C-alpha positions in Angstrom: -44.3 19.4 115.3 -46.8 18.3 118.0 -49.1 20.5 120.1 -50.2 19.1 123.5 -52.6 20.0 126.2 -50.9 18.9 129.5 -53.0 18.9 132.7 -51.8 18.5 136.2 -53.8 18.2 139.4 -52.3 20.1 142.3 -53.2 21.5 145.7 -54.4 25.0 145.1 -51.9 26.3 147.6 -49.1 25.0 145.4 -49.9 27.6 142.7 -51.5 30.4 144.8 -50.0 33.8 143.7 -48.6 32.3 140.5 -48.1 34.4 137.4 -47.3 33.3 133.9 -43.6 33.0 134.5 -44.0 30.8 137.5 -46.5 28.5 135.7 -44.0 28.1 132.9 -41.4 26.9 135.3 -43.9 24.7 137.3 -45.3 23.0 134.2 -42.0 22.8 132.3 -40.6 20.8 135.2 -43.5 18.3 134.9 -43.0 18.1 131.1 -39.8 16.1 131.6 -40.4 12.7 130.2 -39.7 10.8 133.4 -41.8 13.1 135.6 -44.6 13.1 133.1 -44.7 9.3 132.9 -44.7 9.0 136.7 -47.5 11.6 137.0 -49.6 10.0 134.3 -49.2 6.6 136.0 -50.2 8.1 139.4 -53.2 9.8 137.9 -52.2 13.4 138.7 -51.5 14.3 135.0 -53.1 13.7 131.7 -52.2 14.9 128.1 -53.8 15.0 124.8 -51.7 15.5 121.7 -53.0 17.8 118.9 -56.7 16.8 119.2 -57.6 18.8 122.3 -59.4 21.6 120.4 -61.7 19.0 118.8 -62.2 17.3 122.2 -63.4 20.7 123.3 -65.8 20.6 120.4 -67.0 17.2 121.6 -67.6 18.6 125.1 -69.4 21.6 123.5 -72.1 19.2 122.3 -73.1 19.2 125.9 -74.2 22.8 125.7 -77.2 21.7 123.7 -78.3 19.0 126.2 -80.9 19.5 128.8 -78.6 18.3 131.6 -78.5 21.7 133.3 -74.8 22.1 133.5 -74.8 25.8 132.5 -71.4 26.1 130.8 -69.7 23.1 132.5 -68.9 21.8 129.0 -66.3 24.6 128.7 -64.3 23.5 131.8 -62.5 20.2 130.8 -60.3 21.6 128.1 -60.1 25.4 128.0 -61.9 26.4 131.2 -60.2 28.3 134.0 -58.4 31.5 134.8 -56.1 32.3 131.9 -52.5 33.4 132.5 -50.8 34.9 129.5 -47.7 37.1 128.9 -47.7 38.5 125.4 -44.0 39.1 125.7 -43.4 35.4 126.4 -42.9 32.8 123.7 -44.9 30.3 125.8 -48.6 29.8 125.2 -51.1 30.7 127.8 -51.9 28.6 130.8 -55.3 28.0 132.4 -55.9 27.2 136.1 -59.2 25.6 137.1 -59.9 26.0 140.8 -61.1 23.1 142.9 -64.8 24.0 142.5 -64.4 24.2 138.7 -62.6 20.8 138.8 -65.6 19.3 140.6 -67.9 20.8 138.0 -65.8 19.5 135.1 -65.8 16.0 136.7 -69.6 16.1 137.2 -70.1 17.1 133.6 -67.9 14.3 132.2 -69.5 11.8 134.5 -73.1 12.8 133.9 -73.0 13.3 130.2 -72.0 9.9 128.5 -69.6 9.9 125.6 -72.2 8.3 123.3 -74.6 11.2 124.0 -71.9 13.8 123.1 -70.9 11.7 120.1 -74.5 11.5 118.8 -74.4 15.4 118.6 -70.9 16.1 117.5 -69.5 12.8 116.0 -70.4 13.5 112.3 -68.6 16.8 112.3 -65.5 15.4 114.1 -65.3 12.4 111.7 -65.6 14.8 108.7 -62.6 16.7 110.1 -60.4 13.6 109.5 -61.2 13.5 105.8 -61.8 10.4 103.6 -60.0 7.1 104.2 -60.2 7.2 108.0 -62.0 4.4 109.7 -65.1 5.8 111.5 -64.9 3.3 114.4 -61.2 4.1 115.0 -62.0 7.9 115.1 -64.9 7.3 117.5 -62.6 5.0 119.6 -60.0 7.8 119.8 -62.5 10.3 121.1 -64.0 7.8 123.5 -60.5 7.3 124.9 -60.1 11.0 125.4 -63.4 11.3 127.1 -62.6 8.4 129.4 -59.2 9.7 130.2 -60.4 13.2 131.0 -63.3 11.8 133.1 -61.0 9.6 135.2 -58.4 12.4 135.6 -61.0 15.0 136.7 -62.8 12.5 139.0 -59.5 11.8 140.8 -58.6 15.5 140.9 -62.1 16.5 142.2 -62.0 13.7 144.9 -58.7 15.0 146.1 -59.9 18.6 146.2 -57.3 19.6 143.6 -57.0 22.5 141.2 -56.0 21.7 137.6 -53.2 23.5 135.7 -53.4 23.4 131.9 -50.4 24.0 129.7 -50.6 24.1 125.9 -47.1 23.1 124.5 -45.5 22.9 121.2 
C-alpha cells in the first residue's frame, strides 16, 4: 500500500467555507489518474509518494539555519490549517493560504537543497538502511526539493492557496 501527499494550487475562493467533507470530494476528484496527470503537467499539482514525512525532516533542517524564516520550514509539507473529521476514514487535509504559500516558496528558494542536505542528509540516508546507494538517495531528495520549490513558486506567483491531501 502506498501513502501519498497530494498538493493542489487553487484560488482561495474555490475552497472558502470548506469543511473536511468538501475537501474530501474536492481532492478525490483530482486524484483521478487523468486529472492528476493533467494537473501535474500544468504545474498546479504535485505529489510525493511515501517519503513526504522525511521530506519534512529535510525542510526541518532549515530551522537551525540563520536564514530568519521563523518557522517557514514547517510550511511546505505539513503546514496550513488542518481539517479533520475523526468520524471519517479519510486522513486530515491541510490548507495553506496564499500568504503561507508565498512564505513556503521563499523558504524553498532561499535555502538551497545542499544546505539542508548538509544538516539532515546523514540521518535521512541512515533511514534507508544498508545497501542503498548514497548518491541515489541524495538525488531522490534533491528531486523532491526541486519539485516542491517549482510547485510553490508557481502557486505563489499566481496568488494561490495550496490544499494538501494525505492518501492511502
